[in-house]
C-alpha positions in Angstrom: 7.5 66.9 37.2 3.6 66.0 36.8 2.5 63.3 39.1 -0.7 61.3 39.4 -1.6 58.2 41.4 -2.2 54.5 40.0 -4.1 51.7 41.6 -2.1 48.4 41.7 -4.2 45.2 42.2 -3.0 41.9 43.4 -3.1 40.7 39.6 -0.6 43.4 38.7 -3.0 45.1 36.6 -2.8 49.0 37.4 -6.0 51.3 37.4 -5.2 54.9 36.4 -8.5 56.8 37.5 -7.6 60.1 35.8 -7.1 58.3 32.6 -10.2 55.8 32.9 -7.4 53.3 31.9 -6.0 49.8 32.9 -2.4 49.2 32.4 0.0 46.3 32.4 3.7 46.2 31.0 2.4 44.8 27.9 -0.8 46.6 27.4 -3.1 49.7 28.0 -7.0 49.4 27.9 -9.5 52.0 28.0 -12.6 51.3 30.3 -15.8 52.6 29.2 -17.8 55.1 31.3 -19.8 52.6 33.5 -16.9 50.5 34.0 -14.9 53.4 35.3 -17.5 54.9 37.5 -18.3 51.0 39.1 -14.5 50.4 39.7 -13.8 54.1 41.0 -16.8 53.8 43.2 -15.5 50.1 44.5 -12.4 51.7 45.3 -13.6 54.7 47.1 -15.5 52.4 49.2 -12.5 49.7 50.1 -13.6 47.8 53.1 -17.2 48.3 52.6 -19.8 46.4 51.0 -21.5 47.7 48.0 -25.0 46.9 47.1 -26.0 46.4 43.5 -28.6 49.4 43.7 -25.8 51.8 44.6 -23.7 50.1 41.6 -26.5 50.6 39.3 -27.2 54.2 40.2 -23.2 55.2 40.0 -22.9 53.1 36.8 -25.7 54.6 34.6 -26.6 58.1 36.4 -28.7 59.3 33.6 -30.7 56.3 33.0 -32.5 53.2 34.6 -30.9 49.7 33.4 -31.6 46.2 34.9 -29.1 44.2 37.1 -28.1 42.3 33.8 -26.2 45.4 32.8 -24.3 45.4 36.1 -23.7 41.8 35.7 -22.0 42.6 32.2 -20.0 45.2 33.5 -18.5 43.4 36.6 -17.8 40.4 34.2 -16.2 42.6 31.6 -14.1 44.2 34.5 -13.1 40.6 36.0 -11.8 39.6 32.6 -9.9 43.2 32.1 -8.2 42.9 35.5 -6.9 39.4 35.0 -8.8 37.9 37.5 -7.5 34.1 37.5 -10.4 33.0 39.5 -13.6 34.8 40.5 -13.0 37.4 43.3 -9.3 37.8 43.1 -10.0 41.8 42.7 -13.8 42.1 42.9 -15.3 39.8 45.7 -18.9 38.9 45.3 -21.1 39.2 48.4 -24.2 37.0 48.1 -27.3 38.9 48.8 -25.5 41.9 49.3 -23.2 43.3 46.2 -19.7 43.6 45.9 -16.6 44.8 47.6 -13.0 45.5 46.2 -10.0 43.4 47.4 -6.7 44.7 48.6 -4.9 47.2 46.5 -2.0 49.6 46.9 -1.7 53.2 45.7 1.4 54.4 43.5 2.6 57.6 42.2 3.7 57.4 38.8 5.2 60.3 36.6 3.5 61.2 33.3 6.4 62.4 31.3 7.8 59.1 32.0 4.8 57.2 30.6 4.9 57.4 26.9 1.6 55.9 26.3 -0.5 58.1 28.6 -2.4 61.2 27.7 -0.7 64.4 28.9 -3.4 65.7 31.2 -3.2 65.7 35.1 -5.4 64.2 37.4 -7.8 67.0 37.9 -11.0 65.2 38.9 -13.6 62.6 37.2 -15.7 64.9 35.2 -13.0 67.4 34.2 -10.9 64.4 33.0 -13.8 62.9 31.0 -14.4 66.0 29.3 -10.9 66.6 28.6 -10.6 63.0 27.2 -13.7 63.2 24.8 -12.1 66.6 23.5 -8.5 65.1 22.8 -10.1 61.8 21.4 -12.3 64.0 19.0 -9.3 66.1 17.9 -6.6 63.3 17.7 -9.0 60.7 16.0 -11.6 62.3 14.5 -14.3 60.3 16.4 -16.1 60.9 19.7 -14.7 59.3 22.6 -18.0 57.8 23.7 -17.9 55.7 20.3 -14.9 53.9 21.7 -15.3 50.1 21.0 -13.2 48.0 23.6 -11.3 45.4 22.4 -12.3 41.6 23.0 -11.1 38.2 21.8 -12.9 35.0 21.9 -13.2 33.3 25.2 -10.6 30.4 26.3 -12.7 27.6 27.8 -11.8 24.4 29.4 -13.5 21.6 27.9 -14.2 18.1 29.4 -15.7 15.2 27.7 -16.8 11.9 29.4 -18.5 8.9 28.5 -21.3 7.7 31.3 -23.3 4.6 30.5 -24.4 5.4 26.9 -24.2 9.1 27.3 -21.7 11.8 26.2 -21.2 14.5 29.0 -19.4 17.8 28.0 -18.7 20.3 30.4 -17.5 23.8 29.4 -16.1 26.2 31.9 -14.0 29.4 32.1 -12.0 28.4 35.1 -11.0 25.2 37.1 -13.5 26.0 40.1 -16.4 25.8 38.1 -15.2 22.6 36.3 -15.0 21.1 39.6 -18.4 22.1 40.8 -19.9 20.6 37.5 -18.2 17.4 37.7 -19.6 17.3 41.9 -23.2 17.9 40.2 -23.0 15.3 37.5 -22.1 12.9 40.1 -24.9 13.6 42.2 -27.3 13.5 39.4 -26.1 10.0 38.6 -26.4 8.9 42.1 -29.8 10.5 42.6 -31.3 8.8 39.5 -29.6 5.4 40.3 -31.0 5.4 43.9 -34.5 6.1 42.6 -34.8 3.6 39.8 -32.0 1.2 40.7 -30.2 2.1 37.5 -29.3 5.0 35.3 -32.4 5.3 33.2 -31.1 8.3 31.0 -29.5 6.6 28.3 -28.4 7.4 24.6 -28.2 11.5 25.1 -25.6 13.9 24.3 -25.3 16.2 27.2 -23.6 19.7 27.4 -23.2 21.8 30.7 -21.9 25.3 31.3 -21.6 27.3 34.6 -20.7 31.1 34.6 -20.6 33.6 37.5 -24.7 33.9 37.4 -26.2 30.8 36.1 -25.9 27.4 35.0 -26.8 26.3 30.9 -27.6 22.7 30.2 -28.5 21.4 26.6 -29.1 17.9 25.6 -30.7 15.6 22.9 -31.4 11.9 22.4 -29.2 10.3 19.8 -29.9 7.6 17.3 -27.8 4.8 16.2 -25.8 7.1 14.1 -25.2 9.4 16.8 -27.4 12.1 15.4 -29.8 14.0 17.5 -33.3 12.7 17.0 -36.1 15.3 16.1 -37.7 17.4 18.9 -35.6 15.8 21.5 -33.2 19.0 21.7 -33.7 20.7 25.0 -32.1 24.0 26.4 -32.3 25.1 29.9 -31.0 28.3 31.8 -30.7 28.0 35.7 -30.1 30.4 38.2 -27.4 29.8 40.5 -29.9 29.2 43.5 -32.2 27.1 41.6 -30.0 24.1 40.5 -32.0 21.8 42.9 -35.1 22.3 40.7 -33.3 21.4 37.6 -31.8 18.2 39.4 -35.1 16.9 40.1 -36.2 17.1 36.6 -32.9 15.2 35.4 -33.2 12.7 38.3 -36.9 11.8 37.5 -36.2 11.6 33.9 -38.9 14.1 33.0 -39.0 14.7 29.1 -39.9 18.2 27.8 -40.9 18.4 24.1 -40.9 21.5 21.8 -44.4 23.5 21.9 -46.0 25.1 18.9 -45.8 28.5 20.0 -48.6 31.0 19.3 -46.8 34.2 18.3 -48.4 37.4 18.7 -46.9 39.7 16.3 -47.4 41.6 13.1 -44.4 40.3 11.5 -45.0 36.9 9.5 -41.5 36.4 8.0 -40.4 32.8 8.0 -37.4 32.7 10.3 -34.1 31.1 9.3 -34.0 29.2 12.7 -35.9 28.9 15.8 -34.7 28.6 19.4 -36.7 27.3 22.3 -35.4 27.7 25.7 -36.7 27.0 29.1 -35.7 29.0 32.2 -35.7 27.8 36.0 -35.6 31.1 38.3 -38.0 33.0 40.6 -39.1 35.3 38.0 -42.1 33.6 36.6 -41.0 33.4 33.2 -40.5 29.9 32.2 -40.1 29.8 28.6 -38.8 31.8 25.7 -38.4 31.4 21.9 -36.4 33.5 19.6 -36.7 33.7 15.7 -33.3 33.8 13.9 -32.9 35.5 10.6 -30.0 35.4 8.8 -29.7 36.6 5.0 -25.9 36.2 3.3 -24.5 39.5 2.0 -22.6 40.3 -0.9 -19.4 39.3 1.2 -18.4 35.7 1.6 -18.7 34.7 5.1 -20.8 37.6 6.2 -24.4 37.7 6.9 -27.2 40.1 8.1 -28.1 38.5 11.5 -31.2 39.4 13.6 -33.4 38.0 16.2 -37.0 38.6 17.6 -37.4 37.1 21.1 -40.9 36.0 22.8 -41.8 35.0 26.3 -44.6 33.0 27.3 -47.6 34.6 29.0 -48.5 32.2 31.8 -52.3 33.1 31.6 -53.1 32.9 27.9 -50.1 30.9 26.7 -49.5 33.0 24.0 -45.9 34.4 23.5 -45.6 38.2 23.3 -42.8 40.0 21.9 -39.7 40.7 24.3 -37.1 42.3 22.2 -36.0 42.7 18.4 -31.9 43.3 17.4 -30.0 43.2 14.3 -26.4 42.5 13.7 -23.8 41.3 11.2 -22.2 37.8 11.5 -18.8 37.0 10.5 -17.6 33.8 9.9 -14.1 33.8 11.8 -10.9 32.4 10.2 -9.2 31.5 13.0 -8.2 28.4 15.1 -11.2 27.6 17.5 -11.6 25.3 20.3 -15.4 24.8 18.5 -16.1 23.7 15.1 -16.8 27.5 14.2 -16.5 30.9 15.7 -19.0 33.4 14.8 -18.4 37.1 15.4 -21.3 39.3 15.9 -21.3 43.0 15.7 -24.3 44.8 16.9 -26.2 47.2 15.1 -29.8 47.7 16.5 -31.5 46.9 19.6 -35.2 47.7 20.5 -37.1 46.5 23.6 -40.7 45.5 23.3 -41.4 44.0 26.4 -43.7 45.8 28.8 -43.5 45.4 32.7 -46.2 42.6 34.0 -47.2 42.1 37.8 -47.1 38.5 36.8 -43.0 38.3 36.7 -40.3 39.5 39.1 -38.1 41.1 36.5 -35.2 41.2 38.8 -35.1 37.5 39.1 -35.4 36.8 35.3 -32.7 35.1 33.4 -34.7 35.7 30.3 -34.7 39.3 30.9 -31.1 39.5 31.8 -29.9 37.5 28.7 -32.0 39.9 26.6 -30.0 42.7 28.3 -26.9 41.4 27.1 -28.0 42.1 23.5 -29.1 45.8 24.8 -25.6 46.3 26.4 -23.7 45.2 23.5 -25.6 47.2 21.0 -25.3 50.3 23.2 -21.7 50.1 23.4 -21.1 48.5 19.9 -19.3 45.9 21.2 -18.7 42.7 19.3 -19.2 39.2 21.0 -18.8 35.7 19.9 -21.3 32.7 19.2 -19.3 29.4 18.6 -20.8 26.5 16.8 -20.6 23.6 19.2 -22.5 20.9 17.4 -24.0 20.5 13.9 -25.9 18.5 11.7 -28.7 19.1 9.0 -31.3 21.5 10.4 -30.3 21.8 13.9 -27.1 23.3 15.6 -25.9 23.8 19.2 -24.4 27.2 19.7 -22.8 28.5 22.7 -23.0 32.5 23.5 -20.6 33.8 25.9 -23.2 35.5 27.9 -26.3 33.6 27.5 -24.9 29.8 27.4 -25.9 26.8 25.1 -28.9 27.1 22.7 -30.4 25.0 20.0 -31.1 26.4 16.5 -34.1 24.0 15.1 -33.9 25.4 11.2 -36.7 25.5 9.2 -38.1 22.2 7.8 -40.3 23.4 5.1 -37.7 25.0 3.0 -34.2 23.2 3.2 -32.7 26.1 1.2 -32.7 28.3 4.1 -31.3 25.8 6.6 -29.2 27.6 9.3 -26.6 24.8 9.4 -25.9 25.0 5.8 -24.9 28.4 5.9 -22.0 27.4 8.3 -20.8 24.5 6.4 -17.4 24.7 5.0 -17.3 28.5 4.9 -14.1 30.3 4.9 -14.2 34.0 4.5 -12.5 35.9 1.6 -8.9 37.1 2.7 -10.0 40.5 2.0 -12.8 40.3 4.7 -11.1 38.7 7.5 -12.5 40.2 10.7 -9.5 39.1 13.3 -8.0 42.3 12.9 
């Protein structure tokens, strides 16, 4: 009987390389090409560290992509491999790259596997060609158009009251939660030591940690527990740059919204504006995003696009970074947050031009923008969560880029972004949780 090999990881997920699939007793999941190339290369190099540059060449042999694309693939593989904590299967080696953990090789019988395609392990290139042909015949679509399944992330959420401040920590695992708890204690200790008391008062603070960055958002609140105008801030912090952010908090430094000078031929009034500050080694310190959202004929479904801009350190002007277009669906499902918005990408276009002023490899702004490119190129949906809302202001959480505030148009309340999401429930026929 025809046999083939599968790799069994410590999480009891099996990788069948000839099929490009991950398999558990409950499910079978097809990996996209980049995920297959990278996972196979890590397995082939078991026991040896693999650099990021190597994986970039392996994962995208026909084009040049940034490290953000690699981070997205590694993150996706961790989820699909059922890592309970970071490093269960794919170990991160600081300043080096990645390495695969221990695994076992097993032989399986094709004819006893009802849910496997009936072709032998005949080498990666031949297997991929065969898979494309079978998918085209059997499903009527190209295998390259395969859309991976995806569900909303299940977060750990911890709320605390420190003085007059509300602290909300959101993480994907217990280790990150413990890390942020410790950092909050250090911030309180540092500010109290400097001023003799906690001078940060009456603020709503949100903190997130991911594999690649920290995200922090906060606003000052009034007597009605509403965010005060222009006090909403959002920071993205590289994991090795936390101390710089800590100094901002300890010194109680206030950052106010700029009035961005946008250089573009487009002059449409945005539905919402997002201001984000970055702390990393890239030279890019701030980004502005203009969101445009237009209701469609179907209730709870919107045309959803954005234009993003980064600030030029010399002129102070904001120049175009990227443009993307998507469909947004208000999910009719239980959620940890106020609402869940499913985003289905339709188009992405880079406007960014390389500059000697920036170190692109260190830029979170570019890495986060690459997220939209990756999602769009793979036709892969993702989720935004409404964490907090009040008239003309929303706090959103994106799975891959962290927290961001949406400041809505003040000149025309009829296009208020937050109003769009007030009490919306999709029609039964338009449910998206298929």
